[in-house]
FIPAVEX-155786 format. One record per atom (N, C-alpha, C): residue in one letter; x, y, z. Coordinates in pm, 1 decimal. Layout:
N
sekol: A x: X y: Y z: Z
...
//
This chain:
109
sekol: M x: 13862.3 y: 14212.8 z: 14321.9
sekol: M x: 13986.7 y: 14239.1 z: 14256.3
sekol: M x: 14027.7 y: 14386.1 z: 14284.4
sekol: A x: 14152.8 y: 14404.0 z: 14313.7
sekol: A x: 14203.6 y: 14542.5 z: 14347.7
sekol: A x: 14209.0 y: 14618.5 z: 14212.7
sekol: A x: 14186.8 y: 14749.6 z: 14222.3
sekol: A x: 14194.9 y: 14836.1 z: 14113.6
sekol: A x: 14342.5 y: 14846.1 z: 14061.8
sekol: K x: 14353.0 y: 14872.9 z: 13927.1
sekol: K x: 14488.9 y: 14876.8 z: 13870.2
sekol: K x: 14558.7 y: 14998.9 z: 13931.8
sekol: P x: 14684.3 y: 14981.8 z: 13961.1
sekol: P x: 14758.3 y: 15094.1 z: 14019.9
sekol: P x: 14773.4 y: 15207.5 z: 13924.2
sekol: I x: 14795.8 y: 15325.2 z: 13979.4
sekol: I x: 14832.9 y: 15445.4 z: 13894.3
sekol: I x: 14964.4 y: 15490.5 z: 13923.3
sekol: Y x: 15041.8 y: 15522.7 z: 13818.0
sekol: Y x: 15186.4 y: 15567.2 z: 13830.9
sekol: Y x: 15199.5 y: 15705.3 z: 13786.2
sekol: R x: 15273.3 y: 15783.7 z: 13865.1
sekol: R x: 15311.5 y: 15911.4 z: 13824.9
sekol: R x: 15449.5 y: 15907.4 z: 13766.8
sekol: V x: 15469.5 y: 15953.1 z: 13641.8
sekol: V x: 15593.2 y: 15951.2 z: 13571.4
sekol: V x: 15646.7 y: 16094.6 z: 13551.2
sekol: V x: 15766.3 y: 16121.5 z: 13594.7
sekol: V x: 15822.4 y: 16250.3 z: 13584.2
sekol: V x: 15942.4 y: 16242.4 z: 13492.3
sekol: F x: 15950.8 y: 16311.9 z: 13387.5
sekol: F x: 16056.8 y: 16302.6 z: 13289.6
sekol: F x: 16093.3 y: 16431.4 z: 13222.4
sekol: H x: 16211.3 y: 16448.3 z: 13170.5
sekol: H x: 16260.1 y: 16564.6 z: 13098.5
sekol: H x: 16220.2 y: 16555.9 z: 12952.9
sekol: Q x: 16160.1 y: 16674.6 z: 12897.9
sekol: Q x: 16118.5 y: 16670.9 z: 12758.3
sekol: Q x: 16145.0 y: 16808.8 z: 12703.6
sekol: Q x: 16243.7 y: 16826.3 z: 12615.1
sekol: Q x: 16271.5 y: 16951.7 z: 12548.0
sekol: Q x: 16276.0 y: 17064.3 z: 12641.0
sekol: G x: 16357.7 y: 17068.3 z: 12746.5
sekol: G x: 16373.0 y: 17179.6 z: 12836.9
sekol: G x: 16268.4 y: 17199.0 z: 12933.8
sekol: E x: 16175.7 y: 17100.4 z: 12945.8
sekol: E x: 16063.8 y: 17101.8 z: 13047.0
sekol: E x: 16069.5 y: 16980.7 z: 13126.2
sekol: V x: 16006.9 y: 16979.2 z: 13244.6
sekol: V x: 15983.2 y: 16863.7 z: 13320.2
sekol: V x: 15834.1 y: 16832.8 z: 13308.3
sekol: W x: 15799.3 y: 16714.9 z: 13258.0
sekol: W x: 15665.7 y: 16671.4 z: 13242.1
sekol: W x: 15625.1 y: 16572.1 z: 13348.8
sekol: E x: 15507.2 y: 16580.3 z: 13400.7
sekol: E x: 15451.2 y: 16488.9 z: 13503.4
sekol: E x: 15319.1 y: 16430.6 z: 13448.5
sekol: L x: 15317.1 y: 16304.8 z: 13423.9
sekol: L x: 15191.9 y: 16235.7 z: 13368.6
sekol: L x: 15162.7 y: 16126.5 z: 13453.3
sekol: Y x: 15032.3 y: 16072.0 z: 13440.2
sekol: Y x: 14982.5 y: 15962.5 z: 13517.1
sekol: Y x: 14938.1 y: 15853.3 z: 13412.9
sekol: A x: 14968.8 y: 15730.1 z: 13452.2
sekol: A x: 14943.1 y: 15619.8 z: 13361.9
sekol: A x: 14916.5 y: 15487.6 z: 13441.4
sekol: R x: 14844.2 y: 15397.8 z: 13387.4
sekol: R x: 14807.2 y: 15276.0 z: 13454.7
sekol: R x: 14909.5 y: 15156.9 z: 13420.6
sekol: E x: 14979.1 y: 15167.9 z: 13314.6
sekol: E x: 15075.2 y: 15060.6 z: 13270.0
sekol: E x: 15209.6 y: 15117.9 z: 13240.8
sekol: I x: 15310.7 y: 15063.0 z: 13306.7
sekol: I x: 15451.9 y: 15109.8 z: 13280.0
sekol: I x: 15535.1 y: 14972.7 z: 13288.3
sekol: F x: 15617.7 y: 14954.9 z: 13184.6
sekol: F x: 15705.4 y: 14840.4 z: 13185.7
sekol: F x: 15829.6 y: 14860.5 z: 13105.0
sekol: Q x: 15925.1 y: 14779.5 z: 13129.3
sekol: Q x: 16049.9 y: 14776.5 z: 13039.1
sekol: Q x: 16019.8 y: 14742.5 z: 12902.4
sekol: S x: 16065.5 y: 14821.9 z: 12811.4
sekol: S x: 16044.1 y: 14802.2 z: 12670.8
sekol: S x: 16131.9 y: 14702.0 z: 12608.0
sekol: D x: 16088.6 y: 14634.9 z: 12505.0
sekol: D x: 16177.9 y: 14551.7 z: 12426.2
sekol: D x: 16286.6 y: 14633.9 z: 12353.4
sekol: L x: 16254.8 y: 14757.5 z: 12333.5
sekol: L x: 16360.4 y: 14851.0 z: 12274.3
sekol: L x: 16454.0 y: 14882.5 z: 12389.3
sekol: W x: 16585.2 y: 14850.1 z: 12374.2
sekol: W x: 16669.8 y: 14863.7 z: 12483.6
sekol: W x: 16684.7 y: 15015.9 z: 12519.7
sekol: G x: 16681.8 y: 15042.8 z: 12644.2
sekol: G x: 16699.0 y: 15178.0 z: 12692.0
sekol: G x: 16574.3 y: 15255.5 z: 12701.4
sekol: F x: 16451.8 y: 15200.1 z: 12696.1
sekol: F x: 16325.7 y: 15267.9 z: 12694.7
sekol: F x: 16230.4 y: 15207.6 z: 12793.7
sekol: I x: 16140.9 y: 15293.7 z: 12844.2
sekol: I x: 16027.6 y: 15247.2 z: 12926.0
sekol: I x: 15902.4 y: 15274.3 z: 12851.3
sekol: E x: 15806.5 y: 15176.6 z: 12848.4
sekol: E x: 15684.1 y: 15193.4 z: 12780.6
sekol: E x: 15578.4 y: 15238.7 z: 12879.6
sekol: V x: 15500.1 y: 15340.4 z: 12840.8
sekol: V x: 15397.2 y: 15394.4 z: 12919.2
sekol: V x: 15270.9 y: 15379.9 z: 12842.4
sekol: E x: 15162.7 y: 15321.5 z: 12909.6
sekol: E x: 15034.1 y: 15301.9 z: 12839.8
sekol: E x: 14921.4 y: 15347.1 z: 12929.3
sekol: E x: 14810.3 y: 15357.0 z: 12868.9
sekol: E x: 14683.3 y: 15386.8 z: 12941.4
sekol: E x: 14703.6 y: 15520.1 z: 13030.3
sekol: F x: 14723.3 y: 15635.9 z: 12958.5
sekol: F x: 14741.7 y: 15766.7 z: 13022.6
sekol: F x: 14611.1 y: 15798.8 z: 13099.4
sekol: V x: 14624.6 y: 15859.2 z: 13216.0
sekol: V x: 14512.4 y: 15895.1 z: 13296.8
sekol: V x: 14506.5 y: 16047.7 z: 13301.1
sekol: F x: 14401.7 y: 16122.5 z: 13265.0
sekol: F x: 14388.2 y: 16255.2 z: 13278.1
sekol: F x: 14259.0 y: 16284.3 z: 13357.2
sekol: E x: 14260.8 y: 16396.1 z: 13434.3
sekol: E x: 14139.0 y: 16432.6 z: 13507.5
sekol: E x: 14026.3 y: 16472.5 z: 13411.3
sekol: D x: 13913.5 y: 16484.6 z: 13465.7
sekol: D x: 13790.8 y: 16521.5 z: 13383.7
sekol: D x: 13821.9 y: 16653.2 z: 13311.9
sekol: A x: 13798.3 y: 16648.1 z: 13182.5
sekol: A x: 13822.7 y: 16774.3 z: 13096.1
sekol: A x: 13703.4 y: 16875.4 z: 13106.5
sekol: S x: 13600.1 y: 16842.0 z: 13180.5
sekol: S x: 13475.5 y: 16927.9 z: 13183.9
sekol: S x: 13488.1 y: 17026.3 z: 13296.6
sekol: K x: 13602.4 y: 17038.9 z: 13365.0
sekol: K x: 13614.8 y: 17133.4 z: 13472.4
sekol: K x: 13602.7 y: 17284.2 z: 13418.5
sekol: L x: 13559.0 y: 17368.3 z: 13505.7
sekol: L x: 13540.7 y: 17511.7 z: 13465.8
sekol: L x: 13688.1 y: 17569.7 z: 13452.3
sekol: V x: 13781.1 y: 17543.3 z: 13550.7
sekol: V x: 13914.2 y: 17588.7 z: 13545.6
sekol: V x: 14003.1 y: 17499.6 z: 13473.9
sekol: V x: 14071.8 y: 17546.2 z: 13368.8
sekol: V x: 14157.6 y: 17459.8 z: 13288.2
sekol: V x: 14305.1 y: 17511.2 z: 13305.5
sekol: D x: 14386.3 y: 17422.4 z: 13343.7
sekol: D x: 14531.2 y: 17456.6 z: 13356.9
sekol: D x: 14594.3 y: 17449.3 z: 13220.1
sekol: P x: 14659.5 y: 17553.2 z: 13167.6
sekol: P x: 14717.0 y: 17550.9 z: 13031.7
sekol: P x: 14824.8 y: 17432.6 z: 13016.1
sekol: S x: 14903.2 y: 17408.3 z: 13117.2
sekol: S x: 15010.0 y: 17303.0 z: 13089.3
sekol: S x: 14938.7 y: 17162.4 z: 13090.1
sekol: A x: 14830.4 y: 17146.4 z: 13168.2
sekol: A x: 14756.7 y: 17015.7 z: 13170.3
sekol: A x: 14688.2 y: 17001.2 z: 13040.2
sekol: D x: 14637.6 y: 17115.4 z: 12985.8
sekol: D x: 14564.3 y: 17098.8 z: 12853.4
sekol: D x: 14660.4 y: 17075.4 z: 12741.6
sekol: K x: 14775.4 y: 17136.7 z: 12750.1
sekol: K x: 14883.3 y: 17105.8 z: 12649.5
sekol: K x: 14923.0 y: 16954.5 z: 12655.6
sekol: L x: 14936.1 y: 16895.8 z: 12770.8
sekol: L x: 14974.3 y: 16757.2 z: 12772.3
sekol: L x: 14861.6 y: 16666.4 z: 12734.5
sekol: R x: 14734.2 y: 16705.3 z: 12765.1
sekol: R x: 14620.2 y: 16627.9 z: 12723.0
sekol: R x: 14610.8 y: 16629.4 z: 12561.9
sekol: R x: 14640.4 y: 16744.8 z: 12496.2
sekol: R x: 14636.1 y: 16747.4 z: 12359.8
sekol: R x: 14745.0 y: 16673.1 z: 12298.0
sekol: T x: 14872.6 y: 16681.9 z: 12359.2
sekol: T x: 14985.8 y: 16606.4 z: 12312.4
sekol: T x: 14967.4 y: 16460.3 z: 12306.3
sekol: F x: 14901.1 y: 16403.0 z: 12407.8
sekol: F x: 14886.7 y: 16260.6 z: 12423.8
sekol: F x: 14744.2 y: 16218.5 z: 12377.9
sekol: D x: 14668.1 y: 16301.6 z: 12315.4
sekol: D x: 14537.5 y: 16260.7 z: 12265.8
sekol: D x: 14562.9 y: 16169.0 z: 12147.3
sekol: G x: 14503.0 y: 16047.7 z: 12163.8
sekol: G x: 14518.8 y: 15942.5 z: 12056.9
sekol: G x: 14637.9 y: 15858.2 z: 12061.8
sekol: V x: 14729.9 y: 15888.4 z: 12169.8
sekol: V x: 14847.8 y: 15800.8 z: 12185.9
sekol: V x: 14812.5 y: 15689.3 z: 12282.9
sekol: S x: 14834.8 y: 15564.0 z: 12224.3
sekol: S x: 14811.1 y: 15446.6 z: 12303.9
sekol: S x: 14929.3 y: 15399.2 z: 12384.4
sekol: R x: 15049.6 y: 15424.4 z: 12331.8
sekol: R x: 15175.7 y: 15382.4 z: 12398.4
sekol: R x: 15279.7 y: 15484.3 z: 12373.5
sekol: S x: 15361.3 y: 15514.4 z: 12470.8
sekol: S x: 15474.3 y: 15606.4 z: 12455.6
sekol: S x: 15593.5 y: 15540.1 z: 12504.2
sekol: Y x: 15705.0 y: 15559.1 z: 12433.1
sekol: Y x: 15835.5 y: 15509.6 z: 12478.6
sekol: Y x: 15922.1 y: 15624.3 z: 12528.3
sekol: L x: 15959.6 y: 15614.7 z: 12651.8
sekol: L x: 16038.6 y: 15720.0 z: 12714.5
sekol: L x: 16186.9 y: 15666.6 z: 12741.5
sekol: P x: 16290.4 y: 15736.5 z: 12697.2
sekol: P x: 16429.3 y: 15695.0 z: 12718.8
sekol: P x: 16456.4 y: 15698.3 z: 12865.7
sekol: L x: 16533.4 y: 15597.3 z: 12908.7
sekol: L x: 16563.3 y: 15580.0 z: 13054.1
sekol: L x: 16633.8 y: 15706.5 z: 13112.1
sekol: N x: 16724.7 y: 15760.1 z: 13026.1
sekol: N x: 16794.8 y: 15875.8 z: 13076.2
sekol: N x: 16709.9 y: 16013.0 z: 13090.3
sekol: A x: 16595.0 y: 16001.9 z: 13038.8
sekol: A x: 16504.5 y: 16118.7 z: 13053.0
sekol: A x: 16414.1 y: 16109.8 z: 13180.5
sekol: I x: 16404.9 y: 15992.8 z: 13227.3
sekol: I x: 16314.2 y: 15965.2 z: 13348.3
sekol: I x: 16374.2 y: 16022.3 z: 13476.4
sekol: V x: 16294.2 y: 16105.3 z: 13544.7
sekol: V x: 16347.7 y: 16154.4 z: 13680.0
sekol: V x: 16301.5 y: 16061.4 z: 13787.0
sekol: R x: 16172.9 y: 16023.8 z: 13789.0
sekol: R x: 16120.1 y: 15931.8 z: 13882.5
sekol: R x: 15988.3 y: 15872.6 z: 13841.1
sekol: I x: 15957.5 y: 15760.1 z: 13898.6
sekol: I x: 15818.9 y: 15690.5 z: 13879.5
sekol: I x: 15778.1 y: 15653.9 z: 14014.2
sekol: D x: 15657.1 y: 15697.2 z: 14051.7
sekol: D x: 15591.2 y: 15663.6 z: 14182.7
sekol: D x: 15455.6 y: 15600.0 z: 14150.7
sekol: E x: 15425.8 y: 15496.0 z: 14241.6
sekol: E x: 15292.2 y: 15432.0 z: 14244.7
sekol: E x: 15208.5 y: 15523.9 z: 14334.5
sekol: V x: 15100.1 y: 15575.5 z: 14295.9
sekol: V x: 15017.2 y: 15667.4 z: 14364.6
sekol: V x: 14875.1 y: 15612.9 z: 14388.0
sekol: E x: 14797.6 y: 15662.9 z: 14481.1
sekol: E x: 14666.0 y: 15624.2 z: 14505.4
sekol: E x: 14560.3 y: 15671.6 z: 14404.6
sekol: R x: 14585.7 y: 15794.4 z: 14359.2
sekol: R x: 14491.8 y: 15852.3 z: 14251.7
sekol: R x: 14572.2 y: 15953.2 z: 14166.2
sekol: E x: 14510.1 y: 15977.3 z: 14051.0
sekol: E x: 14579.0 y: 16066.4 z: 13955.0
sekol: E x: 14568.3 y: 16209.8 z: 14007.4
sekol: G x: 14655.7 y: 16293.5 z: 13956.8
sekol: G x: 14653.9 y: 16440.3 z: 13983.9
sekol: G x: 14659.7 y: 16512.4 z: 13856.9
sekol: P x: 14674.1 y: 16642.6 z: 13863.8
sekol: P x: 14683.6 y: 16713.9 z: 13736.6
sekol: P x: 14820.6 y: 16690.5 z: 13663.0
sekol: P x: 14815.0 y: 16659.8 z: 13537.5
sekol: P x: 14944.7 y: 16655.9 z: 13463.8
sekol: P x: 15012.3 y: 16797.3 z: 13458.7
sekol: R x: 15148.2 y: 16801.3 z: 13459.7
sekol: R x: 15210.0 y: 16928.6 z: 13460.4
sekol: R x: 15320.0 y: 16926.7 z: 13357.0
sekol: A x: 15353.8 y: 17044.0 z: 13309.1
sekol: A x: 15466.5 y: 17069.8 z: 13218.8
sekol: A x: 15532.4 y: 17207.1 z: 13272.9
sekol: V x: 15645.7 y: 17199.6 z: 13335.6
sekol: V x: 15703.8 y: 17318.8 z: 13379.8
sekol: V x: 15851.0 y: 17333.3 z: 13319.5
sekol: K x: 15891.4 y: 17459.9 z: 13304.9
sekol: K x: 16026.0 y: 17480.5 z: 13258.0
sekol: K x: 16122.6 y: 17425.0 z: 13351.6
sekol: S x: 16227.8 y: 17358.9 z: 13300.9
sekol: S x: 16336.0 y: 17311.6 z: 13381.7
sekol: S x: 16429.8 y: 17422.7 z: 13409.3
sekol: E x: 16445.6 y: 17456.1 z: 13532.2
sekol: E x: 16530.2 y: 17571.8 z: 13571.2
sekol: E x: 16660.8 y: 17516.3 z: 13619.6
sekol: G x: 16766.0 y: 17593.2 z: 13587.6
sekol: G x: 16897.9 y: 17555.5 z: 13627.8
sekol: G x: 16962.1 y: 17457.4 z: 13523.4
sekol: R x: 17067.8 y: 17408.2 z: 13558.2
sekol: R x: 17138.1 y: 17308.4 z: 13464.6
sekol: R x: 17115.7 y: 17169.4 z: 13509.4
sekol: V x: 17068.0 y: 17092.0 z: 13428.7
sekol: V x: 17037.4 y: 16957.3 z: 13450.9
sekol: V x: 17114.1 y: 16869.5 z: 13360.0
sekol: A x: 17205.4 y: 16799.9 z: 13411.2
sekol: A x: 17292.8 y: 16706.3 z: 13333.2
sekol: A x: 17257.7 y: 16560.9 z: 13352.2
sekol: E x: 17246.1 y: 16489.5 z: 13249.4
sekol: E x: 17219.6 y: 16349.0 z: 13258.6
sekol: E x: 17340.5 y: 16274.0 z: 13306.9
sekol: F x: 17319.7 y: 16175.8 z: 13393.7
sekol: F x: 17436.9 y: 16098.7 z: 13437.7
sekol: F x: 17485.7 y: 16016.2 z: 13316.7
sekol: P x: 17617.1 y: 16019.6 z: 13286.4
sekol: P x: 17664.5 y: 15945.8 z: 13173.9
sekol: P x: 17659.5 y: 15795.5 z: 13197.9
sekol: R x: 17602.5 y: 15717.7 z: 13105.7
sekol: R x: 17598.0 y: 15579.5 z: 13115.2
sekol: R x: 17652.5 y: 15513.7 z: 12993.7
sekol: P x: 17713.9 y: 15400.7 z: 13000.5
sekol: P x: 17756.5 y: 15332.4 z: 12876.8
sekol: P x: 17621.8 y: 15283.0 z: 12807.1
sekol: F x: 17628.7 y: 15293.6 z: 12679.7
sekol: F x: 17508.8 y: 15258.0 z: 12602.9
sekol: F x: 17497.3 y: 15104.2 z: 12580.6
sekol: A x: 17606.9 y: 15035.1 z: 12599.0
sekol: A x: 17611.1 y: 14886.5 z: 12587.5
sekol: A x: 17694.8 y: 14831.5 z: 12695.4
sekol: P x: 17669.0 y: 14715.6 z: 12743.8
sekol: P x: 17756.3 y: 14656.3 z: 12844.2
sekol: P x: 17896.3 y: 14641.2 z: 12787.8
sekol: P x: 17998.2 y: 14650.3 z: 12871.9
sekol: P x: 18134.8 y: 14634.2 z: 12818.3
sekol: P x: 18157.6 y: 14491.2 z: 12766.4
sekol: S x: 18237.5 y: 14479.6 z: 12659.1
sekol: S x: 18262.1 y: 14351.9 z: 12611.4
sekol: S x: 18367.1 y: 14277.7 z: 12693.7
sekol: R x: 18384.1 y: 14148.1 z: 12680.2
sekol: R x: 18482.7 y: 14072.4 z: 12760.0
sekol: R x: 18623.4 y: 14124.1 z: 12743.3
sekol: Q x: 18653.8 y: 14181.3 z: 12623.9
sekol: Q x: 18790.3 y: 14241.8 z: 12598.1
sekol: Q x: 18813.3 y: 14360.3 z: 12688.0
sekol: D x: 18708.6 y: 14440.8 z: 12714.1
sekol: D x: 18726.5 y: 14565.0 z: 12781.8
sekol: D x: 18730.5 y: 14542.1 z: 12931.6
sekol: R x: 18698.1 y: 14425.6 z: 12982.2
sekol: R x: 18691.0 y: 14397.6 z: 13122.7
sekol: R x: 18830.7 y: 14385.3 z: 13185.2
//
C-alpha cells in the first residue's frame, strides 16, 4: 500500500504567510472552508530550532483539525516529504480577490 500523501498548505494568517504540512485535506461541510488534519512536523529533537517553526508547532499542538477559509489559502501542493513549517511576515499589499459569498439567486441572473 502506498504511503499517505503529504500536502504543503500555504495561507495568510494575521499579516503573515504560514506554510504547514498535513496528511489530510478536504472540502469542509462548513461552506467556504477547507479542513486540514494530521499535521506533520519535523523531529523536535534537532539541535537547531527555527523560531517560526517552533511557533507553529506550539500553535497547532493538540489541534486535531483546523478549518481554513478559502480566501486565505494561497496554494496547496502535494509533496514527497514534509519540510520545515514557516511563518513569515507578508510584505507588500495583498488583496483578496472579491468573491460572492453565495451563488446568485435566479432573480439576479
